[in-house]
N, C-alpha and C positions, 0 to 999 in steps of 0.2 A: 210216761205221758206224760209230755209238758203243760207248766201251767203256763197260759201268757196275761196282761191286764187286760181289760177292756177299761174302759172313758174313766171312770175310776180309778183306776191307776193302784186295784188289789188283783190279784193273783187268781185269775177262772180257769178250768180247763173248757176250752172249747167246746161246743157243738160236736161239729165236726173229731174230736179225742177223743170225748168219754166211753166209758165201759161201766161196765159193771153195771153197781147201787146210784152214780153218776148217769149214767143212760138211761137210768130207768127213771131216774127223778125226772129229767128234762122228756123223757114221753111222756109221764105227769101232770108235769106242769108245762107245755106245750099253751103257749096262749094262743088265743081267735087266727091273729097275724101270721102264722105256724111259726114259732120260734119259742124261744126263751128268753123273757126280759131278764136284762139285767140283775134288777134287782135282787131276783133269782139267783143270777150265774155267781154272785160273788159269793156266794156260799157252796161253791161245786168243790172244796177243798174240802168241809165238814155235812157231808145228807145230812146230822140232824140240825144241825142247824139249818138245812131249808123248808125242812117240814117243817119245825116252830113259826120261821119265818110266817109262809104258807096260814096254820093254826091260827097266827093270832091275828093279822090282815082278815084272814075270813070272821072273826070274832069281831072284833074293832070293826066292821065294815060291813057284816049281813045278822049280828048277833043281839039277842032283847037287847033294846037300849030306848028309854023315852028320845033320843036324837036319830031323826027320819033319816033315810039312806041319801036322802040330794044333803042333808044340812052335815051329814058323815062328810061324802063327796069336797064342799067347799071347805068345810076346816082343813081338809087336804090336799088341797091346791092352796089353800093358804101358809099350810104351814112347808111346804116345798117350796112356792117364790119367796119365804121369807130367809128360806135355809139354802136357797138358791139351789133347788135343787131340780133336775129334771123329774123326776121318779113324780 
């Protein structure tokens, strides 16, 4: 299995080349649009980090907090824009 680069220049395992744990993780984290977001694919060489990333995201965006969900999305959008990040 050969790793390829995504738009962020980080080695990834493409969906069509994924096997084993990587294929299972991709199946688990397939987005509603039908694919796996690049932000998760950057973890394809280290599946435990992919699971940790998803857990952190879910905690930050859906966990108990005085900050409402729309406000969390606005914060994420502003931080991404300030970092010139498409995600």
